C-alpha positions in Angstrom: 81.8 110.7 100.7 78.0 111.0 100.3 76.2 110.4 97.3 73.8 113.0 95.8 74.3 116.2 94.1 77.0 117.4 92.0 79.8 119.5 93.3 82.7 120.9 91.5 85.9 121.5 93.5 87.1 124.1 91.2 90.7 123.2 90.4 91.7 124.2 93.9 90.6 127.6 93.3 92.0 127.6 89.7 95.4 127.4 91.6 94.6 130.2 93.9 93.6 132.7 91.4 96.3 131.6 89.0 98.9 132.3 91.7 98.5 135.9 91.4 98.0 136.3 95.1 99.1 133.0 96.4 97.0 131.0 98.7 96.2 131.9 102.3 94.3 128.8 103.3 96.4 128.2 106.4 99.4 126.8 104.4 97.3 124.3 102.4 97.8 124.4 98.6 100.4 126.3 96.7 101.9 129.3 98.6 105.1 131.1 99.1 106.1 128.7 102.0 106.7 125.1 101.8 109.0 123.1 99.7 109.3 123.9 95.9 107.4 121.5 93.7 105.5 119.8 96.4 101.8 119.4 96.0 100.3 120.5 99.2 96.7 119.6 99.9 93.9 121.8 100.3 92.0 121.8 103.6 88.9 119.6 103.3 85.5 121.3 103.4 82.9 120.8 105.9 80.8 119.1 103.3 82.6 116.2 101.5 81.9 116.6 97.9 80.3 114.0 95.8 81.5 113.4 92.2 79.5 114.7 89.4 80.2 111.7 87.3 79.3 108.7 89.4 77.3 108.4 92.6 80.2 107.1 94.7 79.5 104.2 97.3 81.6 105.3 100.4 81.8 101.6 101.3 83.7 101.0 98.0 86.3 103.8 98.4 89.7 102.4 99.9 90.4 103.8 103.3 93.7 102.0 103.8 96.9 102.1 101.8 96.6 98.3 101.1 93.1 98.5 99.8 93.9 101.5 97.7 97.0 99.8 96.1 94.8 96.6 95.2 92.3 98.9 93.6 94.9 101.0 91.6 96.5 98.0 90.3 93.0 96.5 89.2 92.3 99.7 87.4 95.6 100.6 85.7 96.1 99.9 81.9 98.0 96.8 80.6 100.1 97.0 77.5 97.3 95.7 75.3 95.2 98.8 76.0 97.3 100.9 73.8 97.4 98.5 71.1 98.6 94.9 70.1 102.1 96.3 69.3 102.8 97.8 72.7 105.3 96.2 75.0 106.5 96.6 78.5 109.5 99.0 79.3 112.0 98.3 81.8 111.3 99.2 84.5 107.7 98.4 83.9 106.2 99.6 87.1 107.3 102.4 89.7 107.7 101.8 93.4 104.3 102.2 94.6 105.6 103.8 97.7 106.7 106.8 95.9 105.6 109.2 93.3 107.0 111.9 91.0 107.5 115.4 92.2 108.9 118.4 90.2 111.6 120.0 92.4 112.6 123.6 92.8 115.1 123.3 89.8 112.3 121.9 87.5 113.7 118.4 87.6 111.5 115.4 88.2 112.2 113.3 91.1 110.8 110.2 92.7 109.8 111.0 96.4 107.9 109.0 99.1 104.2 109.4 98.9 102.9 112.3 101.1 100.4 111.5 103.9 97.4 112.4 101.8 98.0 109.8 99.1 97.0 106.3 99.7 98.6 104.6 96.7 100.1 105.5 93.3 101.3 103.4 90.5 103.0 104.2 87.2 103.4 101.7 84.3 105.7 102.3 81.3 105.2 101.0 77.9 106.7 101.3 74.4 105.7 100.7 70.9 108.9 99.6 69.1 110.4 101.4 66.2 109.0 100.1 62.8 108.1 101.1 59.3 110.2 104.3 59.4 108.9 105.4 62.7 110.9 105.7 66.0 109.7 104.3 69.2 106.7 105.7 71.0 107.0 105.9 74.8 103.8 105.7 76.8 102.8 105.7 80.5 99.8 105.1 82.8 99.4 106.4 86.3 96.6 105.8 88.8 96.7 107.7 92.2 94.4 107.2 95.1 94.0 110.2 97.5 92.3 110.3 100.9 89.7 112.8 99.7 88.5 114.5 96.6 89.8 117.9 97.7 93.3 116.3 97.9 92.9 115.0 94.5 91.8 118.4 93.3 95.0 119.9 94.6 97.0 117.4 92.5 95.3 118.5 89.2 96.0 122.2 90.5 99.7 121.4 91.0 100.1 120.4 87.4 98.9 123.8 86.2 101.2 125.5 88.7 104.1 123.2 87.6 103.5 124.2 83.9 103.6 127.9 84.7 106.7 127.7 87.1 108.6 125.4 84.9 107.8 125.6 81.1 110.9 123.6 80.5 111.2 120.4 82.7 114.0 117.7 82.9 112.4 114.2 83.0 115.9 112.5 83.5 119.4 113.0 82.2 119.1 113.5 78.5 115.2 114.0 78.4 113.6 117.4 78.4 110.0 118.7 78.0 109.6 122.2 76.6 106.7 124.5 75.4 104.3 123.0 77.7 100.6 124.2 77.6 97.8 123.0 79.8 94.0 123.2 79.3 91.7 122.3 82.3 87.9 121.4 81.8 85.5 120.8 84.6 82.5 118.3 84.2 80.4 119.7 81.6 82.9 122.0 80.0 84.7 121.5 76.6 82.8 118.2 75.9 83.9 116.8 79.2 81.0 114.4 80.3 83.0 111.7 81.8 85.2 113.1 84.8 85.0 115.6 87.4 87.9 117.4 86.0 90.2 116.9 82.9 93.7 118.4 82.3 95.3 117.9 78.8 98.9 119.1 78.4 100.9 119.2 75.2 104.3 120.2 74.5 107.6 119.0 72.9 109.9 116.2 73.9 113.6 116.1 73.0 116.0 113.3 74.2 119.7 112.6 73.4 118.7 109.1 72.2 115.6 110.1 70.0 116.5 113.7 69.0 113.6 116.1 68.6 111.7 118.1 69.2 108.9 115.5 69.1 105.3 115.9 70.2 104.4 115.2 73.8 100.9 114.7 75.3 99.7 114.1 78.8 95.9 113.6 79.8 94.8 113.3 83.4 91.3 112.9 84.8 90.0 113.3 88.3 86.9 111.0 89.5 86.2 111.8 93.1 89.5 111.1 95.1 91.3 109.4 92.2 93.4 110.7 89.3 93.9 108.7 86.2 96.7 109.8 83.7 98.1 108.7 80.3 101.2 110.3 78.5 102.9 109.8 75.3 106.5 110.9 74.1 106.8 110.9 70.4 109.8 110.3 68.1 110.4 110.2 64.3 107.2 109.7 62.3 104.8 110.3 65.2 102.3 113.3 65.1 100.5 114.8 68.0 97.2 113.3 66.5 98.8 109.9 66.7 99.5 110.4 70.1 96.1 111.4 71.1 94.7 108.4 69.2 97.0 105.9 71.2 96.1 107.4 74.5 92.2 107.5 74.0 91.4 103.9 74.6 93.5 103.3 77.7 92.3 106.4 79.3 88.7 105.6 78.7 89.1 102.1 79.9 90.7 103.0 83.2 88.0 105.6 83.8 85.3 103.0 83.2 87.1 100.6 85.4 87.4 102.9 88.2 83.6 104.0 87.9 82.6 100.3 88.2 85.0 99.9 91.2 83.6 102.7 93.3 80.2 103.5 92.0 77.0 102.9 94.0 75.1 101.9 90.9 76.6 101.7 87.3 73.2 103.2 86.0 74.1 106.4 87.6 77.1 107.0 85.4 76.3 110.0 83.2 78.5 109.2 80.3 79.3 105.9 78.7 83.0 104.8 78.5 82.9 105.3 74.7 81.8 109.1 75.2 83.8 111.2 72.7 87.2 112.5 74.0 88.5 115.9 73.4 90.4 116.2 70.3 93.9 117.8 69.8 92.4 121.1 70.7 92.6 120.1 74.4 96.1 120.2 75.7 97.8 118.2 78.4 101.3 116.6 77.9 102.9 113.7 79.7 106.2 113.9 81.5 106.8 110.9 83.9 
């Protein structure tokens, strides 16, 4: 991945024209063929695209699953990033050999990593119930793809999932509904800190916590990496509260990734404390 000029990958063709005509890139990306819910990658272009946020040092980008797993573990948030009252949930970490896939019945499943993904790790957290509020369930996800184009297709897949499945079953007794996604490329909608950002909002209902409650998922792409955080609310938690709790860990993970893969920290175009989009942006969490 060469350093230099800024190139936007374009949300994988904005999900192939918002799925109006499907994709005809030889089977790469969403299309009428292939398994439902699978995130099939785009064909890499002849010119590997450098990130617009940081001048990536090719020597510092992992090429093997082992190196990618180590970097992902270094970057992903700890409980304290969400606040001093945050604790680990059980299970705390996902199996790094698997990731979440939305199947043809709009149910989230854990499946083996596809060949274009080097590593992916999800951590689960909770702010316990207190002061009249129910528990707030949180997550952080970092995924390392082989190329930026493949990571772009992951983001495009989130948009496709929202259109295909406006109601999604996380697990028995937990449902997401009324999902809305807003994407922004670098330089758009206040995005000065990632190649692409996707914010999803919706409602979360569970047999245990009732509902509907607010739900937020925010995902950023920096080169071949995606970083995501999510929050599932309960009694007493507003959507604004979720955005507030997710802002710092999302920012810190992006800053850690830029330090890990950047050629020179001075080339970063926005500081880690750059303002985040407010609740006007929408991207919900699900896993």
